[in-house]
N, C-alpha and C positions, 0 to 999 in steps of 0.2 A: 829447471824443474820438469819441463816437457820432455827433455832427453832422458832424465832419470825415470820418469813414468813409462816412457817408451821401452826402455831396457827392462824395467820391472814387468811390464805386460808381456814382452816377448819371452822373458824367463819363465813367467807363470804358464804361458801357453805351451812352451816346450816341456816343462816339467810334468804337467798333468797328462801328457801323452806318453810318459815313460811307463812301460809295462811292468817294470820291477816295482814301481811305486804302487800300482794296483795290486800286485801280489802281496806286498807288505800289509796294505789295508785289508785285503781279503783275510789274511791270517789273523789280523787284529780283530776283525768282526767274528771270526770263528771262536777265538778265545773269549771274547766278551760274552757271546751267546752261550758258550760252553760253561761259563761260570754258574749258570743256573743249575747245572748238574750237581754242583757242590751241595745243594740243599739235600740231596738224597744220601750223601755219604758223610755228612758233617754232623758231629755231635756238639750241641751247644747252641749258641746264637747263630742260626743258619743265615739270617738276613745280613748280618754284619760280614760273614764270610763271603757271601756272594758279592756284596758291595766292594769289599776289599780286593777280591780277585779281579773284578771287572775294572775297577779304577786303576789297579796295578797294571793291567794290560794296556790301558790307555796311556799311562806314563811310559811304559816300556816301549811300545810300538811308536809312540810319538817321538821318543828319543832316537830310535832306530831310523826313522824317516828323516829327522833333522840331521843326523850324521851322514846318511846316505846322500842327501841333497847337498850338504855343505862341502863335502870332500871332493865332489865332482865339478865344482864351480869352474876353475880355470882349466882343468884337464880336458873337459869336453870342448872348450873353445880351441885348445891347442890341437886336439885330435881332429877336429873338423877344419882346422886352419882358419877359422873365422876371427881369431884374436888378432891376426896380422892385418886384416881389413879394418877392424875396430881401432887398432893402435895407430893406423895411418890417418884416421879421421880426427877432426878437431874436437874430440870428446875427452874432457879431463878424465884421468883414470879413476879419480875418486868418485866421479859420477857413475862410472861403469861398475865399480865395486858396490856402491850403495844401491844402485839400480838392481843389481843381481840379488843383493841381500833383501831388498824390499820385495822382489818377486818371490823369493823363497819364503818370506814371512806370509805372503798371501796363500801360498800352497799349504803351509803349516796351519794357518787359520782354517782353511777349508777341510783338511783331513781331521783336525781336532774337532771341528763342528760336526762332521759326519759321525765320528765315534761318540761324541757327546749326545747327539740326537738318538743314536741307537741305544745308548745307556739309559737315557731318559725314558724312552718308550718302553724298554724292557723293565725298568724299575717301576714305572707307573702302572704297568699291567700286573705286577706281582706284589709290590710293597707300597704303592702309593707314590705321590709326587716326591722327588728327591729333595733333600734339605738344601736350603740356600747356600750352605757352606760348600756344597759340591761344585756349584758354578763358580764360586770365588776361587776354589782350589784349581779349577781349570784355567782361570785367568792367570794365576800364579804359575801354573805349568807352562802356559804359553810364553811367559817371560823367561822361564828356564830354557825352553826350546829355542827362543831367540838368542839367548846367550850361548847355548851350545852350538848353534849354527854359526854364530860369529867366530867362535874358536875354530870350528871346522873350516871355515873360509880362510881364516888366517893361516892355518897349516897348508891349505890347498894352494895358497899364493906362492909357495916356494918349494913344494915337494910333490911327489907323485901321489895318486889317490890312496895306494896301500899304506904308505908312510903317514899320510895325513889322517887316514882312518885310525891307525894305531895310536898316534898322538892324541887324537880327539877322544878315543875310547879311554885312554889313560887319564886325561883331564876329567872326563865324565865320572870315572870310577873314583879318582882321588877326591873330586868335588863332593861326592856323596859320602865319603869317609872323612871329610874335613874335621868334623867334631871329634871323631874317634882318634884321628891323628893328633889333634891338640891334647886330648885327655891322656892318652898313653905316652905322648911325648913329655908332658909335664910330670908324669910319674916316673920317668927315667932318672937314673942316678947320674948319668953323664950330662954335663952342662952343654956339650956340643949337640947332643941329641935333642935336648930341650930347645936350643936355639934353632936347630934345623926344622923342628916341628912348627915353631912359630913362623918361620919364613914360609914354609909350605902353606900354613893355614891362612896367612894374610895375602900371599901373592896369588894363589890359585882360587878359583871360585868355590863358594860354599853352596852347592846345589841343594843341600838339605833345607836351606832357608826357604826355598820355593815349594817344599813338600808339605802340603796340608792334607795329605791323604788320611792320616789318623783322625784328624778333626772331622773331615767330611764323612768318613766311614761310621764314626760314632755320633754323627749329627750334632757336633758341637759348634757353637758360633765362633767366627773369626773376627777379631777386633779390627777396627779401621786403622788404628795406629800400627798394628802389625802389618797389615796389607800395604800401607803407605811406605813403611820402612823397607819392605821387600821390593816394592816398586822402584823406590829411589836407588836401592842397591843394584837392582837388575838393570835399570836404564843407564846408570853411571858406569857400571862394569862393562856392559855391552858396548857403550860408546868408546871406552878405552880400547877394547879388543878390536873394534872396527877401525879405529884410528891406526892401530898397528897393522891391520890388514891393508889399509890404504897406503901406508908408508912402504910396506914390503912390495906390494903390487906396483907401486909407482917407480920403484928402483929396479924392477925386473926388466931385462932386455929381451925383446921378442924379435929382434932383427936377425 
C-alpha cells in the first residue's frame, strides 16, 4: 500500500506541473464564466440556459482532461526512460498501474473541485444556491471520468499516445451514443445489425448513465436507487477495465 501511495503521490505532483493541464483548465474557466453572457442573447428561461452551458463545459473539459492524462501514462515513462528503472525494481506492475491511476484520480478530483467551486460562486451570485442535484451529478461525472481514464490507460499500455487518444475518443463517443445505437439497431430489418448493436451496447460503456445534467439543470431530485445503480455499474466496469490494463502492462516487455 505504501508503494502504491508513493507512486500515486509522484504521479499527482508530476501531473499538476504540466502546463497543458493549466491551459485546459484556463479555457474551461473562460467558457464557464462566458455562459453568463447567454443571459443577454437568450429568449426564454435564461437561468436554465446558463446552467446548461456551464455544466456542459464542466463535463466537456473534465472529459478532455481525463483523456489527456490517461493516454500519456506509459508514454511519458518511456520517453524519460524511467520505466526501465521501475521495471528493474521489486515493484509489481499491478501496483505501478493502480498507483498511476490513483494519482490521476486525485488530479481529476482537484480540477473538478475547482470548476465546481467556480460554478457554485457564479450561480450563488446570480441565481442563488445551486440545487443539491448539481452536486450529485458531479459525483456521477467523477465516476464517468474515472471510467474514461481507465479506458485511456488501457489503450496507453500497448499503443502510442495518438493511437490511444483516438481509441479513447471513439469509446467516449460510442459510450454517449449507446442508447441511440441500441434503439436504431433494434429498429433495423437485418438480424445481423440488431445483434451487432446488442454486442456494442453491452460490451462498451454507457456513459449516458452517468449524465445527470438534465436533472440538475431543471433542478429535479435524483433518487438514491438511481445513484447507487450508477455507482455499482461505474465501479464494476472500471475494475474490469483496470484489470485489463494490468494484464496488458504486465505482459509488455521493456527490456
